[in-house]
Backbone as JSON, one array per atom type, in Angstrom:
{
  "sequence": "MRNRLLTLLFLFIIAFLGVQATRTNSAEFDEPAPTRTPLVLYGEYVFLRENCLECHTLRDENATEERTSLDGYGGKRSAGWLYYFFIDPNSVHPFNHPTLKLLTKKTMSESIIEELFQSNQHFASDQEDDFLTQLKDQSDSITQKVKKGIYLSSDQSGLIDQSEMIALIAFLQQIPYTPNRQKYEDEQHRQYEERIRLNELIYANPDSLFQSVTSEPNAISAGNVLFKKNCIPCHGENAQGWIGPNLTDTSWIYDNSRNKMLHLIAYGSETYKMPEHSSKLKPNEIAQIVLFLESIREDEH",
  "N": [[22.87, -140.89, 24.93], [20.1, -140.65, 25.16], [19.91, -138.32, 26.71], [20.95, -136.49, 24.88], [19.0, -136.5, 22.89], [16.85, -135.47, 24.34], [17.8, -132.91, 24.84], [17.97, -131.85, 22.24], [15.26, -131.94, 21.58], [14.24, -130.11, 23.42], [15.47, -127.72, 22.53], [14.25, -127.49, 20.06], [11.59, -127.08, 20.79], [11.77, -124.6, 22.09], [12.57, -122.98, 19.93], [10.33, -123.3, 18.28], [8.25, -122.26, 19.85], [9.1, -119.64, 20.01], [8.89, -118.69, 17.34], [6.16, -119.13, 17.03], [5.23, -117.28, 18.87], [5.73, -114.93, 17.53], [3.84, -115.13, 15.51], [1.48, -115.21, 16.99], [1.27, -112.66, 18.06], [0.66, -111.13, 15.88], [-1.32, -109.29, 15.48], [-0.4, -106.88, 16.32], [0.97, -105.87, 14.24], [0.91, -104.03, 11.23], [1.68, -104.6, 8.58], [2.0, -107.53, 6.49], [3.94, -110.36, 7.53], [5.66, -111.5, 5.45], [6.56, -109.27, 3.98], [8.59, -108.1, 5.31], [12.13, -107.85, 5.86], [14.55, -110.6, 6.02], [16.31, -110.19, 8.25], [14.89, -108.34, 9.76], [12.67, -109.87, 10.4], [13.88, -111.7, 12.13], [14.63, -109.93, 14.11], [12.11, -109.17, 14.99], [11.3, -111.53, 16.16], [13.14, -111.6, 18.33], [12.32, -109.29, 19.68], [9.78, -110.07, 20.56], [10.38, -112.37, 22.02], [11.89, -111.33, 24.11], [9.93, -110.21, 25.57], [9.05, -107.61, 25.02], [6.61, -106.5, 24.4], [5.26, -106.29, 26.73], [5.77, -103.86, 27.85], [5.63, -102.15, 25.74], [3.88, -101.08, 22.77], [2.99, -101.46, 19.32], [1.14, -99.89, 18.21], [-0.62, -96.89, 18.41], [-3.24, -96.81, 19.46], [-3.3, -98.85, 21.27], [-1.81, -98.05, 23.38], [-1.0, -97.46, 26.81], [-0.69, -96.25, 30.21], [1.17, -97.97, 31.16], [2.22, -99.1, 28.9], [4.25, -98.08, 26.39], [3.93, -96.45, 23.27], [5.34, -97.47, 20.19], [4.69, -96.74, 17.72], [5.33, -95.9, 14.43], [8.06, -95.65, 14.89], [10.19, -96.29, 13.33], [13.19, -95.24, 11.74], [13.64, -93.07, 13.4], [15.69, -93.19, 15.24], [19.22, -93.62, 15.23], [21.35, -96.44, 14.39], [23.56, -96.52, 16.07], [22.71, -95.0, 18.28], [20.59, -96.6, 19.28], [22.04, -98.88, 19.92], [23.76, -97.99, 22.01], [21.77, -97.32, 23.83], [20.59, -99.8, 24.45], [22.69, -101.23, 25.69], [23.28, -99.72, 27.91], [20.9, -98.4, 29.26], [20.07, -96.4, 31.18], [22.02, -94.46, 31.07], [21.51, -93.14, 28.8], [18.84, -92.42, 28.78], [17.0, -91.35, 31.48], [15.21, -93.52, 32.79], [13.47, -96.45, 33.92], [14.61, -99.02, 32.29], [15.32, -102.26, 31.19], [18.65, -103.57, 30.71], [19.94, -104.79, 27.64], [22.32, -105.88, 27.06], [23.51, -108.4, 26.82], [22.66, -109.36, 24.4], [24.43, -108.42, 22.52], [26.46, -110.21, 22.41], [25.36, -112.5, 21.59], [24.93, -114.75, 19.11], [22.9, -114.93, 16.18], [20.51, -117.51, 16.03], [20.85, -120.51, 14.22], [18.83, -122.39, 13.99], [16.52, -120.92, 14.54], [16.6, -119.12, 12.43], [16.21, -120.9, 10.34], [13.58, -121.76, 10.92], [12.22, -119.34, 10.56], [12.64, -118.92, 7.85], [11.26, -121.11, 6.77], [8.67, -120.45, 7.44], [8.19, -118.21, 5.97], [6.56, -116.94, 3.31], [7.39, -115.37, 1.26], [9.71, -116.18, 0.12], [10.71, -118.76, -2.04], [10.94, -122.36, -1.7], [13.42, -123.14, -2.65], [15.03, -120.98, -2.28], [16.57, -120.5, -0.07], [19.25, -119.83, 0.24], [19.28, -117.23, -0.77], [17.72, -115.98, 1.15], [19.35, -116.25, 3.44], [21.56, -114.81, 2.56], [20.55, -112.2, 2.26], [19.89, -111.69, 4.93], [22.44, -111.78, 6.16], [23.84, -109.75, 4.75], [22.39, -107.38, 5.39], [22.68, -107.43, 8.14], [25.49, -107.19, 8.4], [25.79, -104.62, 7.33], [24.43, -102.93, 9.18], [25.87, -103.52, 11.48], [28.39, -102.48, 10.85], [27.74, -99.77, 10.72], [27.24, -99.27, 13.39], [29.73, -99.91, 14.57], [31.37, -98.06, 13.31], [30.51, -95.68, 14.23], [30.71, -92.2, 14.82], [31.14, -91.28, 17.44], [31.54, -93.51, 18.98], [33.09, -95.16, 21.62], [36.27, -96.81, 22.11], [36.07, -99.04, 23.77], [33.68, -100.14, 23.19], [33.8, -101.7, 20.98], [33.54, -104.42, 20.76], [31.38, -105.72, 19.65], [29.86, -108.51, 18.27], [29.7, -110.07, 15.0], [26.61, -110.51, 13.22], [24.91, -110.52, 15.47], [22.22, -110.9, 17.88], [21.45, -108.47, 18.84], [21.81, -106.7, 16.7], [19.83, -107.59, 14.97], [17.53, -106.91, 16.44], [17.78, -104.13, 16.46], [17.47, -103.64, 13.71], [14.81, -104.38, 13.4], [13.44, -102.45, 15.0], [14.1, -100.14, 13.62], [12.48, -100.16, 11.42], [9.82, -99.96, 12.07], [6.67, -99.11, 11.08], [4.4, -96.27, 10.46], [1.08, -96.47, 11.7], [-2.16, -96.02, 10.15], [-3.71, -94.2, 11.75], [-1.74, -93.01, 13.32], [-0.26, -91.82, 11.32], [-2.02, -89.82, 10.41], [-2.05, -88.22, 12.68], [0.65, -87.46, 12.76], [0.79, -86.01, 10.38], [-0.84, -83.81, 10.96], [0.61, -82.75, 13.07], [2.87, -82.06, 11.66], [1.89, -80.06, 10.0], [1.26, -78.07, 11.89], [3.79, -77.69, 12.86], [5.13, -76.62, 10.61], [3.85, -74.17, 10.48], [4.68, -73.01, 12.88], [7.39, -72.88, 12.35], [7.42, -71.02, 10.27], [6.65, -68.7, 11.62], [8.63, -68.56, 13.58], [10.91, -68.25, 12.07], [10.98, -65.6, 11.44], [11.83, -64.56, 13.82], [14.3, -65.87, 14.2], [15.64, -64.74, 12.12], [16.63, -62.42, 13.04], [18.78, -62.74, 15.11], [20.41, -61.3, 16.91], [18.77, -59.48, 18.19], [17.11, -61.27, 19.51], [18.93, -62.53, 21.3], [19.72, -60.34, 22.76], [17.41, -59.78, 24.16], [17.03, -62.16, 25.64], [19.39, -62.37, 27.11], [19.1, -60.4, 28.96], [17.49, -61.51, 30.82], [17.41, -62.52, 34.19], [17.71, -65.2, 35.03], [18.52, -66.67, 32.85], [20.69, -68.39, 32.09], [20.6, -70.48, 34.0], [18.05, -71.42, 33.42], [18.56, -72.32, 30.86], [20.26, -74.42, 31.47], [18.51, -76.22, 32.74], [16.79, -76.8, 30.57], [18.63, -77.96, 28.85], [19.25, -80.34, 30.23], [16.81, -81.62, 30.06], [16.5, -82.08, 27.35], [18.89, -82.69, 25.99], [20.69, -84.45, 27.19], [20.53, -87.28, 26.46], [22.14, -87.52, 24.16], [24.42, -85.89, 24.48], [25.38, -86.18, 27.05], [25.25, -85.85, 30.67], [26.7, -83.7, 31.68], [27.34, -82.33, 29.43], [29.59, -83.44, 28.33], [29.84, -85.12, 26.25], [28.62, -87.98, 24.5], [26.83, -90.0, 22.78], [26.64, -87.95, 21.02], [28.85, -85.11, 20.38], [31.41, -83.69, 22.61], [30.56, -80.77, 24.27], [31.85, -78.91, 25.76], [34.41, -78.23, 25.15], [36.77, -76.65, 22.85], [36.9, -77.78, 20.4], [35.01, -78.0, 18.03], [33.0, -79.55, 15.53], [31.29, -78.12, 14.16], [30.54, -74.74, 13.52], [30.88, -72.85, 16.41], [29.88, -70.4, 17.1], [27.66, -67.99, 18.54], [25.29, -67.38, 17.02], [25.35, -69.43, 15.11], [25.14, -71.73, 16.69], [22.59, -71.37, 17.69], [21.1, -71.68, 15.33], [21.77, -74.33, 14.64], [20.79, -75.88, 16.8], [18.12, -75.24, 16.59], [17.34, -76.05, 13.94], [18.69, -78.41, 13.44], [20.88, -80.96, 11.99], [21.35, -82.9, 9.24], [23.69, -84.0, 8.31], [25.32, -84.35, 10.59], [23.66, -85.85, 12.12], [22.06, -84.52, 13.91], [19.21, -83.78, 15.69], [16.36, -81.64, 15.01], [15.1, -78.95, 17.08], [13.28, -76.99, 17.02], [10.63, -77.57, 16.82], [9.67, -78.21, 19.29], [10.75, -76.51, 21.16], [10.78, -73.09, 22.12], [11.99, -70.08, 20.47], [13.27, -68.36, 22.38], [13.87, -70.19, 24.37], [15.69, -71.91, 23.15], [17.72, -70.07, 22.77], [18.4, -69.66, 25.43], [19.56, -72.14, 26.04], [21.82, -71.96, 24.43], [23.2, -69.83, 25.7], [23.71, -71.09, 28.13], [25.46, -73.16, 27.28], [27.58, -71.62, 26.38], [28.44, -70.67, 28.83], [29.67, -72.81, 30.06], [31.72, -73.54, 28.48], [35.12, -74.26, 27.76], [36.81, -72.26, 26.72], [35.68, -70.05, 27.7], [36.54, -69.58, 30.2]],
  "CA": [[22.05, -140.7, 23.72], [18.78, -140.18, 25.58], [20.06, -136.92, 27.11], [21.15, -135.68, 23.68], [17.7, -136.37, 22.23], [16.04, -134.55, 25.14], [18.33, -131.56, 24.61], [17.54, -131.42, 20.9], [13.82, -131.7, 21.65], [14.06, -128.85, 24.15], [15.84, -126.61, 21.65], [13.22, -127.38, 19.01], [10.39, -126.5, 21.4], [12.05, -123.18, 22.3], [12.53, -122.31, 18.62], [8.95, -123.33, 17.79], [7.46, -121.3, 20.62], [9.53, -118.3, 19.64], [8.27, -118.33, 16.07], [4.72, -119.05, 17.26], [4.95, -116.01, 19.55], [5.7, -113.92, 16.48], [2.56, -115.23, 14.8], [0.41, -114.92, 17.93], [1.17, -111.22, 18.26], [0.62, -110.49, 14.57], [-2.28, -108.18, 15.51], [0.34, -105.65, 16.58], [1.67, -105.47, 13.02], [0.05, -103.65, 10.11], [2.11, -105.22, 7.34], [2.19, -108.97, 6.61], [5.33, -110.74, 7.8], [6.52, -111.72, 4.28], [7.11, -108.06, 3.38], [9.74, -107.66, 6.1], [13.37, -108.51, 5.47], [14.91, -111.7, 6.92], [16.88, -109.7, 9.5], [13.8, -107.72, 10.52], [11.89, -110.98, 10.95], [14.59, -112.22, 13.29], [14.51, -108.91, 15.15], [10.75, -109.26, 15.52], [11.34, -112.69, 17.06], [13.85, -111.18, 19.54], [11.44, -108.32, 20.32], [8.72, -110.8, 21.24], [10.99, -113.3, 23.0], [12.32, -110.54, 25.27], [8.71, -109.69, 26.21], [8.99, -106.15, 24.86], [5.23, -106.05, 24.31], [4.73, -106.04, 28.07], [5.96, -102.43, 28.14], [5.49, -101.37, 24.51], [2.95, -101.5, 21.73], [3.34, -100.92, 18.02], [0.0, -99.12, 17.74], [-1.0, -95.84, 19.37], [-4.51, -97.08, 20.12], [-3.1, -99.84, 22.33], [-0.93, -97.49, 24.38], [-1.53, -97.18, 28.14], [0.34, -95.69, 31.07], [2.19, -99.01, 31.34], [2.75, -99.54, 27.6], [4.64, -96.96, 25.53], [3.75, -96.73, 21.85], [6.46, -97.36, 19.25], [4.05, -96.51, 16.43], [6.1, -95.0, 13.58], [9.39, -95.45, 15.45], [11.21, -96.54, 12.3], [13.92, -94.11, 11.21], [13.78, -91.97, 14.36], [16.94, -93.33, 15.97], [20.29, -94.27, 14.48], [21.78, -97.73, 14.91], [24.47, -96.25, 17.18], [21.93, -94.56, 19.44], [19.89, -97.77, 19.82], [23.05, -99.76, 20.51], [24.12, -97.41, 23.3], [20.62, -97.39, 24.72], [20.36, -101.17, 24.9], [23.73, -101.73, 26.57], [23.28, -98.93, 29.15], [19.72, -97.54, 29.07], [19.95, -95.25, 32.09], [22.97, -93.42, 30.71], [20.96, -92.45, 27.63], [17.55, -91.84, 29.15], [16.82, -91.7, 32.89], [14.02, -94.22, 33.23], [13.77, -97.84, 34.22], [14.56, -99.94, 31.16], [16.35, -103.29, 31.4], [19.72, -103.65, 29.74], [19.94, -105.95, 26.72], [23.73, -105.98, 26.67], [23.87, -109.78, 26.46], [22.34, -109.61, 22.99], [25.57, -108.07, 21.67], [27.35, -111.36, 22.34], [24.57, -113.68, 21.25], [24.8, -114.9, 17.66], [21.59, -115.38, 15.73], [20.39, -118.96, 16.03], [20.6, -121.13, 12.91], [17.53, -123.07, 14.02], [15.48, -119.89, 14.43], [16.65, -118.64, 11.04], [15.57, -121.93, 9.52], [12.14, -121.68, 11.18], [11.71, -118.12, 9.93], [12.63, -119.15, 6.41], [10.2, -122.06, 6.44], [7.37, -119.81, 7.64], [8.13, -117.0, 5.16], [6.05, -117.28, 1.98], [7.97, -114.48, 0.26], [10.81, -116.91, -0.5], [10.41, -120.13, -2.45], [11.68, -123.36, -0.94], [14.79, -123.26, -3.15], [15.68, -119.66, -2.15], [17.11, -120.34, 1.28], [20.53, -119.12, 0.14], [18.96, -115.82, -0.92], [17.24, -115.56, 2.46], [20.51, -116.13, 4.31], [22.41, -113.74, 2.05], [19.92, -110.93, 2.63], [20.03, -111.52, 6.37], [23.84, -111.48, 6.47], [24.22, -108.45, 4.19], [21.8, -106.31, 6.18], [23.32, -107.49, 9.45], [26.84, -106.62, 8.26], [25.66, -103.19, 7.08], [24.07, -102.25, 10.43], [27.0, -103.7, 12.4], [29.43, -101.52, 10.48], [27.28, -98.44, 11.11], [27.44, -99.16, 14.83], [31.17, -99.92, 14.88], [32.03, -96.88, 12.77], [29.88, -94.47, 14.75], [31.71, -91.16, 15.08], [31.41, -91.06, 18.85], [31.66, -94.77, 19.7], [34.38, -95.32, 22.28], [36.96, -98.04, 21.71], [35.69, -100.17, 24.59], [32.41, -100.68, 22.71], [34.06, -102.28, 19.66], [33.49, -105.87, 20.83], [30.12, -106.24, 19.1], [30.12, -109.61, 17.34], [28.93, -110.05, 13.77], [25.36, -111.25, 13.2], [24.39, -110.68, 16.83], [20.79, -110.66, 18.0], [21.28, -107.03, 19.05], [21.68, -106.07, 15.39], [18.5, -107.95, 14.46], [16.55, -106.1, 17.16], [17.91, -102.76, 15.94], [16.87, -103.64, 12.37], [13.35, -104.41, 13.57], [12.97, -101.17, 15.5], [14.32, -99.09, 12.63], [11.52, -100.22, 10.31], [8.43, -99.95, 12.55], [6.0, -98.06, 10.29], [3.25, -95.58, 11.01], [-0.26, -96.95, 11.42], [-2.93, -94.92, 9.55], [-4.07, -93.19, 12.76], [-0.53, -92.28, 13.68], [0.12, -90.99, 10.18], [-2.88, -88.64, 10.45], [-1.56, -87.39, 13.78], [1.93, -86.89, 12.35], [0.52, -85.02, 9.34], [-1.34, -82.61, 11.62], [1.75, -82.18, 13.79], [3.76, -81.44, 10.68], [1.26, -78.8, 9.57], [1.46, -77.1, 12.97], [5.23, -77.42, 12.91], [5.44, -75.71, 9.51], [3.35, -72.83, 10.83], [5.59, -72.48, 13.9], [8.65, -72.56, 11.67], [7.23, -69.77, 9.52], [6.64, -67.59, 12.57], [9.92, -68.5, 14.27], [11.95, -67.79, 11.15], [11.03, -64.15, 11.56], [12.63, -64.28, 15.01], [15.67, -66.33, 13.97], [16.27, -63.86, 11.13], [17.25, -61.32, 13.77], [19.24, -63.37, 16.35], [20.99, -60.33, 17.85], [17.66, -58.95, 18.99], [16.68, -62.36, 20.38], [19.9, -62.71, 22.38], [19.69, -59.15, 23.61], [16.26, -59.92, 25.05], [17.21, -63.3, 26.55], [20.53, -62.08, 28.0], [18.64, -59.51, 30.03], [16.75, -62.29, 31.81], [18.35, -62.84, 35.28], [17.9, -66.64, 35.19], [18.6, -67.26, 31.51], [21.65, -69.5, 32.04], [20.06, -71.6, 34.78], [16.94, -71.97, 32.64], [19.17, -73.08, 29.78], [20.76, -75.66, 32.07], [17.34, -77.11, 32.92], [16.35, -77.23, 29.24], [19.66, -78.87, 28.34], [19.09, -81.64, 30.89], [15.57, -82.24, 29.59], [16.48, -82.35, 25.91], [20.18, -82.93, 25.34], [21.49, -85.46, 27.88], [20.66, -88.57, 25.79], [23.2, -87.54, 23.14], [25.61, -85.13, 24.84], [25.81, -86.46, 28.4], [24.67, -85.01, 31.71], [27.5, -82.49, 31.84], [27.71, -81.89, 28.08], [30.94, -83.94, 28.06], [29.79, -85.97, 25.06], [28.22, -89.37, 24.67], [26.62, -90.34, 21.38], [27.0, -86.7, 20.38], [30.18, -84.62, 20.77], [31.67, -82.87, 23.79], [30.19, -79.37, 24.03], [32.53, -78.05, 26.72], [35.74, -77.86, 24.67], [36.8, -75.72, 21.72], [37.05, -78.56, 19.16], [33.68, -78.24, 17.48], [32.97, -79.85, 14.1], [30.36, -77.14, 13.61], [30.82, -73.39, 14.03], [30.28, -72.68, 17.73], [29.47, -69.03, 17.39], [26.33, -67.91, 19.15], [24.23, -67.47, 16.02], [25.39, -70.76, 14.47], [24.59, -72.69, 17.65], [21.15, -71.16, 17.69], [20.56, -72.27, 14.1], [21.96, -75.78, 14.67], [19.84, -76.47, 17.76], [16.76, -75.04, 16.08], [17.02, -76.76, 12.71], [19.36, -79.69, 13.35], [21.8, -81.19, 10.89], [21.31, -84.27, 8.73], [25.08, -84.45, 8.18], [25.84, -84.78, 11.89], [22.59, -86.58, 12.82], [21.57, -83.67, 15.0], [17.78, -83.53, 15.49], [15.91, -80.26, 15.19], [14.37, -78.72, 18.31], [12.37, -75.85, 16.87], [9.24, -78.02, 16.89], [9.24, -78.36, 20.68], [11.3, -75.44, 21.99], [10.59, -71.74, 21.62], [13.27, -69.42, 20.17], [13.95, -67.87, 23.59], [14.38, -71.35, 25.11], [16.91, -72.34, 22.46], [18.73, -69.06, 23.09], [18.83, -69.93, 26.8], [20.49, -73.27, 25.97], [23.07, -71.44, 23.86], [23.87, -69.09, 26.76], [24.23, -72.08, 29.09], [26.63, -73.81, 26.68], [28.68, -70.64, 26.42], [28.91, -70.49, 30.21], [30.45, -73.97, 30.51], [32.76, -73.82, 27.5], [36.45, -74.05, 28.32], [37.42, -71.0, 26.28], [35.01, -68.95, 28.38], [37.07, -69.5, 31.55]],
  "C": [[20.68, -140.11, 24.07], [18.84, -138.7, 25.96], [20.22, -136.0, 25.91], [19.82, -135.44, 22.96], [16.79, -135.39, 22.99], [16.48, -133.11, 24.95], [17.88, -131.01, 23.27], [16.05, -131.11, 20.88], [13.52, -130.38, 22.34], [14.36, -127.65, 23.27], [14.8, -126.39, 20.57], [11.98, -126.7, 19.56], [10.57, -125.0, 21.62], [11.95, -122.41, 20.99], [11.1, -122.22, 18.11], [8.1, -122.31, 18.52], [7.82, -119.88, 20.28], [8.88, -117.83, 18.37], [6.76, -118.22, 16.22], [4.35, -117.75, 17.97], [4.87, -114.88, 18.55], [4.35, -113.92, 15.78], [1.41, -114.8, 15.71], [0.19, -113.43, 18.09], [1.06, -110.46, 16.95], [-0.36, -109.33, 14.52], [-1.6, -106.86, 15.77], [0.91, -105.08, 15.28], [0.68, -105.17, 11.91], [0.39, -104.42, 8.84], [2.28, -106.72, 7.52], [3.66, -109.31, 6.75], [6.18, -110.93, 6.55], [7.13, -110.47, 3.69], [8.31, -107.53, 4.16], [10.98, -108.47, 5.72], [13.69, -109.65, 6.43], [15.46, -111.22, 8.27], [15.81, -109.07, 10.38], [12.91, -108.79, 11.13], [12.56, -111.57, 12.19], [14.51, -111.21, 14.44], [13.14, -108.9, 15.79], [10.67, -110.42, 16.51], [12.02, -112.31, 18.39], [12.97, -110.23, 20.36], [10.36, -109.02, 21.13], [9.28, -111.73, 22.31], [11.41, -112.57, 24.27], [11.16, -109.85, 25.98], [8.59, -108.17, 26.13], [7.56, -105.63, 24.8], [4.57, -105.88, 25.68], [4.79, -104.54, 28.39], [5.75, -101.54, 26.92], [4.37, -101.93, 23.65], [3.39, -100.87, 20.43], [2.21, -100.07, 17.44], [-0.44, -98.13, 18.81], [-2.26, -96.2, 20.14], [-4.4, -98.11, 21.24], [-2.23, -99.31, 23.48], [-1.68, -97.23, 25.69], [-0.42, -96.53, 28.96], [1.49, -96.69, 31.25], [2.85, -99.42, 30.03], [2.98, -98.33, 26.7], [4.49, -97.34, 24.07], [5.04, -96.53, 21.07], [5.94, -97.14, 17.83], [4.87, -95.5, 15.62], [7.52, -94.77, 14.05], [10.5, -95.6, 14.41], [11.85, -95.26, 11.79], [14.16, -92.97, 12.18], [15.09, -92.02, 15.14], [17.98, -94.06, 15.13], [20.64, -95.6, 15.12], [22.69, -97.53, 16.13], [23.73, -95.84, 18.44], [21.24, -95.75, 20.09], [20.86, -98.73, 20.5], [23.44, -99.26, 21.9], [22.98, -97.57, 24.3], [20.44, -98.8, 25.29], [21.44, -101.67, 25.85], [23.75, -100.97, 27.91], [22.14, -97.93, 29.1], [19.71, -96.28, 29.92], [20.94, -94.14, 31.77], [22.47, -92.6, 29.53], [19.66, -91.76, 27.98], [17.22, -92.3, 30.57], [15.46, -92.3, 33.21], [14.32, -95.71, 33.26], [13.55, -98.74, 33.01], [15.65, -100.98, 31.34], [17.43, -103.25, 30.33], [19.58, -104.91, 28.89], [21.35, -106.21, 26.23], [24.12, -107.38, 26.22], [23.59, -110.09, 24.99], [23.51, -109.28, 22.07], [26.5, -109.25, 21.48], [26.62, -112.64, 21.93], [24.35, -113.75, 19.74], [23.41, -115.38, 17.3], [21.57, -116.89, 15.55], [20.08, -119.51, 14.63], [19.24, -121.8, 12.88], [16.38, -122.08, 13.9], [15.44, -119.35, 13.0], [15.96, -119.63, 10.12], [14.06, -121.9, 9.69], [11.52, -120.46, 10.49], [11.65, -118.27, 8.42], [11.45, -120.04, 6.01], [8.81, -121.42, 6.55], [7.18, -118.57, 6.77], [7.75, -117.34, 3.72], [6.63, -116.4, 0.88], [9.12, -115.14, -0.48], [10.36, -118.32, -0.85], [11.31, -121.09, -1.7], [13.13, -123.5, -1.39], [15.57, -121.94, -3.05], [16.26, -119.43, -0.76], [18.44, -119.6, 1.26], [20.31, -117.62, 0.01], [18.51, -115.22, 0.41], [18.42, -115.31, 3.4], [21.43, -114.99, 3.88], [21.85, -112.37, 2.43], [20.09, -110.65, 4.11], [21.45, -111.1, 6.73], [24.24, -110.1, 5.97], [23.66, -107.3, 5.02], [22.41, -106.26, 7.58], [24.7, -106.86, 9.41], [26.77, -105.1, 8.11], [25.37, -102.43, 8.38], [25.22, -102.36, 11.43], [28.1, -102.69, 12.12], [29.03, -100.09, 10.85], [27.48, -98.22, 12.6], [28.92, -99.04, 15.16], [31.88, -98.65, 14.41], [31.39, -95.58, 13.24], [30.93, -93.46, 15.18], [32.1, -91.09, 16.54], [31.44, -92.36, 19.66], [33.03, -94.86, 20.34], [34.97, -96.68, 21.96], [36.52, -99.24, 22.53], [34.34, -100.76, 24.19], [32.58, -101.39, 21.37], [33.95, -103.8, 19.64], [32.21, -106.48, 20.3], [30.41, -107.32, 18.07], [29.25, -109.47, 16.09], [27.69, -110.92, 13.9], [24.83, -111.53, 14.61], [22.89, -110.4, 16.84], [20.49, -109.19, 18.28], [21.04, -106.33, 17.72], [20.32, -106.37, 14.78], [17.42, -107.11, 15.13], [16.58, -104.66, 16.68], [17.24, -102.65, 14.57], [15.35, -103.62, 12.47], [12.81, -103.05, 13.99], [13.08, -100.06, 14.46], [13.34, -99.14, 11.46], [10.07, -100.18, 10.77], [7.69, -98.8, 11.86], [4.91, -97.33, 11.08], [1.98, -96.39, 10.73], [-1.04, -95.78, 10.81], [-3.29, -93.82, 10.55], [-2.87, -92.35, 13.15], [-0.1, -91.36, 12.56], [-0.72, -89.72, 10.13], [-2.39, -87.67, 11.53], [-0.26, -86.69, 13.38], [1.74, -85.81, 11.29], [0.03, -83.71, 9.95], [-0.22, -81.93, 12.4], [2.7, -81.47, 12.84], [3.19, -80.12, 10.19], [1.47, -77.72, 10.62], [2.94, -76.7, 13.07], [5.63, -76.43, 11.82], [4.99, -74.29, 9.82], [4.26, -72.2, 11.89], [6.93, -72.07, 13.28], [8.55, -71.23, 10.94], [7.3, -68.57, 10.46], [8.0, -67.44, 13.25], [11.04, -67.99, 13.36], [12.08, -66.28, 11.19], [11.88, -63.73, 12.76], [14.08, -64.66, 14.78], [16.41, -65.46, 12.94], [16.98, -62.68, 11.79], [17.76, -61.83, 15.12], [19.81, -62.38, 17.37], [19.92, -59.76, 18.76], [17.17, -60.0, 19.98], [17.63, -62.51, 21.57], [19.94, -61.5, 23.32], [18.55, -59.26, 24.62], [16.49, -61.01, 26.09], [18.34, -63.02, 27.55], [20.11, -61.2, 29.18], [17.85, -60.26, 31.1], [17.71, -62.75, 32.91], [18.65, -64.33, 35.41], [18.06, -67.38, 33.86], [19.51, -68.48, 31.47], [21.15, -70.71, 32.82], [18.87, -72.24, 34.08], [17.46, -72.8, 31.48], [19.72, -74.41, 30.25], [19.63, -76.68, 32.23], [16.87, -77.66, 31.57], [17.35, -78.21, 28.62], [19.47, -80.26, 28.93], [17.85, -82.36, 30.4], [15.66, -82.73, 28.16], [17.77, -82.89, 25.32], [21.03, -84.03, 25.96], [21.62, -86.77, 27.1], [21.78, -88.64, 24.76], [24.5, -86.9, 23.63], [26.08, -85.35, 26.28], [25.29, -85.45, 29.41], [25.39, -83.69, 31.88], [28.02, -81.95, 30.52], [29.1, -82.37, 27.68], [30.99, -84.84, 26.83], [29.4, -87.39, 25.39], [28.04, -89.93, 23.27], [26.97, -89.13, 20.51], [28.3, -86.18, 20.95], [30.2, -83.87, 22.1], [31.37, -81.41, 23.44], [30.91, -78.41, 24.96], [33.92, -77.63, 26.25], [35.65, -76.93, 23.47], [36.89, -76.44, 20.37], [35.68, -78.94, 18.62], [33.78, -78.55, 15.98], [32.03, -78.88, 13.38], [30.71, -75.8, 14.24], [30.12, -73.18, 15.37], [30.01, -71.23, 18.1], [28.02, -69.03, 17.87], [25.21, -68.1, 18.12], [24.19, -68.84, 15.35], [24.83, -71.82, 15.4], [23.08, -72.58, 17.71], [20.5, -71.86, 16.5], [20.65, -73.79, 14.14], [20.96, -76.45, 15.61], [18.42, -76.36, 17.22], [16.43, -75.97, 14.92], [17.71, -78.12, 12.56], [20.31, -79.77, 12.17], [21.74, -82.65, 10.48], [22.72, -84.84, 8.65], [25.6, -85.03, 9.48], [24.79, -85.48, 12.74], [22.09, -85.83, 14.05], [20.09, -83.38, 14.77], [17.42, -82.06, 15.67], [15.12, -80.14, 16.49], [13.38, -77.57, 18.21], [10.92, -76.27, 16.98], [8.75, -78.14, 18.33], [9.78, -77.29, 21.63], [11.08, -74.09, 21.32], [11.94, -71.11, 21.33], [14.01, -68.93, 21.41], [14.52, -69.02, 24.42], [15.66, -71.88, 24.47], [18.04, -71.36, 22.74], [19.26, -69.26, 24.52], [19.82, -71.09, 26.84], [21.84, -72.81, 25.44], [23.86, -70.68, 24.93], [24.45, -70.03, 27.82], [25.48, -72.76, 28.55], [27.84, -72.88, 26.65], [29.28, -70.54, 27.82], [29.78, -71.64, 30.68], [31.59, -74.3, 29.55], [34.12, -73.43, 28.04], [37.05, -72.69, 27.94], [36.75, -69.78, 26.9], [35.59, -68.72, 29.77], [38.56, -69.24, 31.52]]
}
């Protein structure tokens, strides 16, 4: 009996400290906790419990060489991308990030959920069922998005329902812009629009662009370097496919003609969750990537 009481006391202390950690680090958050959904609140708890603030900050002004800013990160990555990243970080991005694979098998704690409900003033004391329903519904929705990802392999289908991984993904997908970051993004967008206007004149005549780039002796090797810098996280080191599709075969869901590839890489595709690259790559650089992809495509050999 004594051992059981000590165990229960230990679990209570862990839960209490976890929720207190969320409150202690509230300076990192612009919005008050009650405005976040139940699942996001749990994800915030996981984010803090896993000591993510040792290497990250939610505000640009707190960023250092050791702490990467996640300011405005919400909406930038799909649930499937984040899932892949957490279970095998180095296969998605070559830098030292610990795996969080164990979170896929760890169900959200009922005691932590209870603590979060009790500390959340957005719900009345008799609305615990609503709190739990919202948490479950959002968790189920994100879990299905991960499981039904177009390029998820069958060996990744073991993700359990209502796992802490899903809560962490929910938290990351809603991190908002701080006012300073929003100003920076607005200026970046203005510059981007100007570049787009100028680049559109070039993209309007792709034959001329490719004629110029093809004459460069190192165009394909340059395209290879650019591919590795920009495309590996989604398409794999050898373009064999990862989160995104295989680019070395002939079974493309998008027209793989030279001009269409140029347009897709430049402007992206909301339908296929392909990000645009015209904001960071010049037209000739995108053309180099296209030439590289043509050189490794099976129907070219």
